[in-house]
C-alpha positions, -999 to +999 in steps of 0.1 A: +017-358+225+020-327+251+010-334+285-010-308+308+002-308+341-024-291+371-009-256+392-012-268+423-015-235+437-031-209+410-029-179+407-034-143+394+001-132+375+015-110+354+044-134+343+031-147+317+047-113+297+082-124+304+073-156+282+063-155+241+054-188+243+035-191+273-005-198+264-028-178+272-062-191+273-086-166+269-124-164+274-150-135+263-187-141+274-193-177+258-164-173+231-129-177+234-093-173+213-082-201+195-054-205+166-071-231+136-045-259+122-041-284+097-062-309+119-071-291+154-066-259+171-043-245+200-040-212+222-024-182+210+008-181+231+023-140+244+034-136+213+007-129+197-010-112+218+017-086+228-014-056+232-027-073+261-024-058+291-036-084+319-029-107+350-035-141+343-045-174+358-020-193+367-033-228+355-004-255+345+016-264+320+017-286+290+048-303+282+066-280+302+051-246+283+030-224+311-007-217+308-024-192+317-062-179+316-084-147+325-121-140+310-126-105+297-149-085+291-140-076+257-116-091+232-084-077+219-073-073+186-060-099+174-036-106+148-049-131+113-044-162+129-063-155+158-100-162+162-130-158+176-147-195+184-173-205+206-163-222+235-193-252+232-179-259+194-141-251+215-149-288+224-146-303+195-113-284+183-090-293+210-076-325+217-067-342+247-042-321+269-053-286+255-090-299+260-079-306+303-064-273+302-081-256+282-118-273+304-094-264+339-094-230+326-128-216+325-138-237+353-115-223+378-128-187+366-161-194+367-154-209+401-137-175+413-159-152+401-186-167+418-168-170+451-152-139+459-163-134+496-162-159+524-197-176+526-192-183+573-180-141+576-185-122+543-146-109+543-136-111+510-113-141+496-075-146+489-056-172+472-041-198+489-003-200+483-005-242+486-034-253+472-065-244+444-086-227+474-093-198+483-091-186+518-103-159+543-078-141+553-100-128+587-118-168+597-095-186+578-118-207+563-106-223+528-129-226+501-125-255+473-136-256+436-169-280+438-174-304+410-212-311+401-208-352+388-238-356+365-250-392+343-248-393+306-263-428+295-269-451+267-304-472+269-297-497+246-327-523+230-306-551+210-294-527+180-313-497+192-306-471+209-327-445+229-324-405+217-340-378+223-343-343+219-337-316+250-355-283+243-312-264+248-302-290+221-295-270+188-323-281+162-325-318+154-296-327+176-309-361+193-283-369+223-281-395+259-302-391+287-286-372+314-287-360+352-269-343+380-266-370+412-286-357+442-277-356+475-276-393+492-277-409+465-253-436+446-245-436+405-268-464+399-299-447+418-292-420+396-297-431+369-329-454+374-340-424+388-331-403+358-343-425+333-376-431+346-379-392+346-373-387+317-385-411+296-406-435+315-383-470+311-365-494+333-331-502+329-304-525+345-271-543+334-254-505+336-221-504+323-196-476+332-180-464+298-157-432+303-160-395+323-152-364+310-154-329+321-176-309+307-167-270+323-203-260+319-199-246+341-184-272+362-203-312+356-179-344+358-199-366+330-199-398+338-207-420+309-225-453+310-248-483+289-276-494+299-299-520+287-339-512+288-354-540+308-394-521+304-417-492+298-431-472+273-407-445+264-418-410+265-405-374+269-411-357+299-426-325+283-401-309+305-363-309+292-375-335+262-390-331+233-393-355+216-376-396+223-372-425+199-353-461+193-332-454+162-313-481+148-275-481+143-275-482+108-299-453+116-294-430+140-301-385+137-281-360+139-263-363+174-239-346+194-205-324+184-172-345+184-153-336+211-187-346+233-189-382+246-223-382+245-207-384+207-181-408+219-209-432+237-232-431+203-200-438+179-193-467+199-226-487+200-229-478+166-195-493+162-208-524+172-240-527+162-243-512+127-241-535+091-228-509+069 
């Protein structure tokens, strides 16, 4: 299984052109370029995009193969083996090291696009030669990518799980309760606050499950289970449109493969379903 090793000092370059096997992680708006395979997708290589004339960000390598990323305003003409795929669907097509490379690419490109000038003196930022930072050539300030930690929680009550339809979800999809960690909070306080604000219930016995990079645009999702304690569940009417308890044997449509939400729900189902 290929392993992704991040480049400690990413920089824009055209070196990818010199390696026909280099992987190119190309975004355009909400889409990206991928090559379909039997059980998962892969990134196109230099040989697939020979007519592309751009500088791309060196982000690391997968099993010794260098990876470069770019965000384009328009997509180039591509051969038949390269397809345009919505980025949010791509998370289900990219596995392990490819997912890690794609997340790093998207987050770094977004961060660099949003941080072109020094927040201290206004000078245009330059690249660091030693790490991932952007550096002000005038005042010396260094800026690093900012992550937004967020919790995503399965509230359970025996063989039931609390699932909600968020107004931002696709129709009929029900997922877990989630929210960002606020300044001054620890994780347990965030979980209690978010669940109370969005559902009206209190929880206890919080258990960590796993984490996942979620580059929309720069979240780190921390997954948990929590036991229902008290309160009548109801949607907040702002973020959540519907909310309900679902037995492990009778779940609604849930988030797509590749998301931590689906892994948490499927893990619950495996332990509590009688089917």
